[in-house]
C-alpha positions in Angstrom: 116.3 62.9 -6.5 113.2 63.0 -4.3 109.7 62.4 -5.4 108.9 66.1 -5.1 109.8 68.2 -8.1 113.0 70.3 -7.5 112.7 73.9 -8.2 115.9 75.5 -9.7 116.3 79.2 -10.6 116.2 79.7 -14.4 119.7 81.4 -14.5 121.2 78.5 -12.5 120.3 76.1 -15.3 122.8 78.1 -17.5 125.8 78.2 -15.2 127.5 76.7 -12.1 126.0 78.3 -9.0 127.1 75.9 -6.3 123.7 76.0 -4.6 123.4 79.8 -4.4 120.1 81.3 -5.4 118.3 84.6 -5.3 117.6 85.6 -1.6 114.7 87.7 -0.5 114.2 90.0 2.5 113.4 93.5 3.6 115.2 96.8 3.2 114.5 98.6 6.5 114.7 102.4 6.7 116.9 103.9 9.4 114.4 106.6 10.5 110.9 105.0 10.5 111.7 101.4 10.2 109.6 101.2 7.0 110.1 97.8 5.2 110.4 97.5 1.5 110.9 94.1 -0.2 114.2 93.5 -2.0 116.3 90.8 -3.4 120.0 89.8 -3.3 121.3 88.1 -6.4 124.3 85.8 -6.4 127.6 87.3 -7.7 127.7 85.8 -11.1 130.6 86.3 -13.5 131.4 84.8 -16.9 134.8 82.9 -16.6 136.8 80.4 -18.5 137.8 77.3 -16.5 140.3 74.7 -17.7 139.3 71.0 -17.4 142.1 68.4 -17.6 139.6 65.6 -18.2 137.9 67.5 -21.2 141.4 69.0 -22.2 139.9 72.3 -23.0 138.7 75.7 -21.5 135.0 75.9 -20.6 133.3 79.3 -20.7 130.4 79.5 -18.3 128.5 81.7 -15.9 129.8 80.9 -12.4 129.3 82.4 -9.0 132.3 83.5 -7.0 131.4 81.0 -4.3 131.6 78.2 -6.8 135.0 79.6 -7.9 136.3 79.4 -4.3 134.9 75.8 -4.0 136.8 74.8 -7.2 140.0 76.3 -5.8 139.5 74.4 -2.5 138.7 71.2 -4.3 141.9 71.4 -6.4 140.5 72.2 -9.8 137.3 72.0 -11.9 137.6 68.2 -12.4 138.0 67.5 -8.8 135.1 69.8 -7.9 132.8 68.2 -10.4 133.6 64.7 -9.4 133.2 65.2 -5.7 130.3 67.7 -5.5 126.8 66.3 -4.5 124.1 66.4 -7.1 122.0 69.1 -5.3 124.8 71.7 -5.9 125.1 70.8 -9.5 121.8 72.3 -10.9 123.1 72.5 -14.4 122.5 69.4 -16.6 125.5 70.4 -18.8 127.8 70.1 -15.7 126.4 66.7 -14.9 127.1 65.6 -18.5 130.7 66.9 -18.1 131.0 64.9 -14.8 130.2 61.6 -16.5 132.7 62.4 -19.4 135.4 63.5 -16.8 134.7 60.4 -14.7 135.1 58.1 -17.7 138.4 59.7 -18.6 139.8 59.4 -15.1 138.5 55.8 -14.9 140.5 55.1 -18.0 143.6 56.9 -16.4 143.4 54.5 -13.4 144.1 51.6 -15.7 147.4 53.2 -16.7 150.4 52.0 -14.7 151.3 54.4 -11.8 155.0 54.0 -12.8 154.4 56.3 -15.8 153.7 59.1 -13.4 156.9 60.8 -12.1 156.6 63.6 -9.6 159.5 65.9 -8.9 160.7 66.2 -5.3 158.9 69.1 -3.6 156.0 69.1 -6.2 153.7 66.5 -4.5 151.2 69.1 -3.4 150.7 70.1 -7.1 149.6 66.6 -8.1 145.8 66.5 -8.5 144.0 64.7 -5.6 142.9 61.7 -7.6 146.3 61.0 -8.9 147.7 61.3 -5.4 145.2 58.7 -4.3 146.2 56.5 -7.3 149.8 56.7 -6.1 148.8 55.4 -2.7 146.7 52.6 -4.3 143.2 54.2 -3.5 140.4 54.1 -6.1 138.3 57.1 -7.1 135.2 55.5 -5.6 136.9 55.3 -2.2 137.7 59.0 -2.0 135.5 61.0 0.3 134.2 64.3 -1.0 136.1 67.4 0.5 134.4 68.9 3.6 133.1 72.4 2.7 
């Protein structure tokens, strides 16, 4: 974190917003071009997301942008482990990241031979376990390009 204090929207501290905040601008009338200040709020929904690392559902406020990012990353655990700090404004999510990271670090110590993948289902294996099968550690993985 830089020396300057980071300003985070109050609602973002209570959910997963993926860097989205309230935007400001003008509403311009068609006829006279009169300008009125207005805001655009992020599309926030209350959802339940399952975490394999925590082995439970988590109910949280989350933006639709964050949900798409979670799908693209391959699940909540993958998203939390590979997302930069500036997009995780919530302290609770950072705490979950440390717990999930510890769980996966412990999983890496388990022999790979215990993991059996049915033919044709390789794409359904989480990214960190695919890397483990290939002999790559979690620290060596690059975050997904968004």
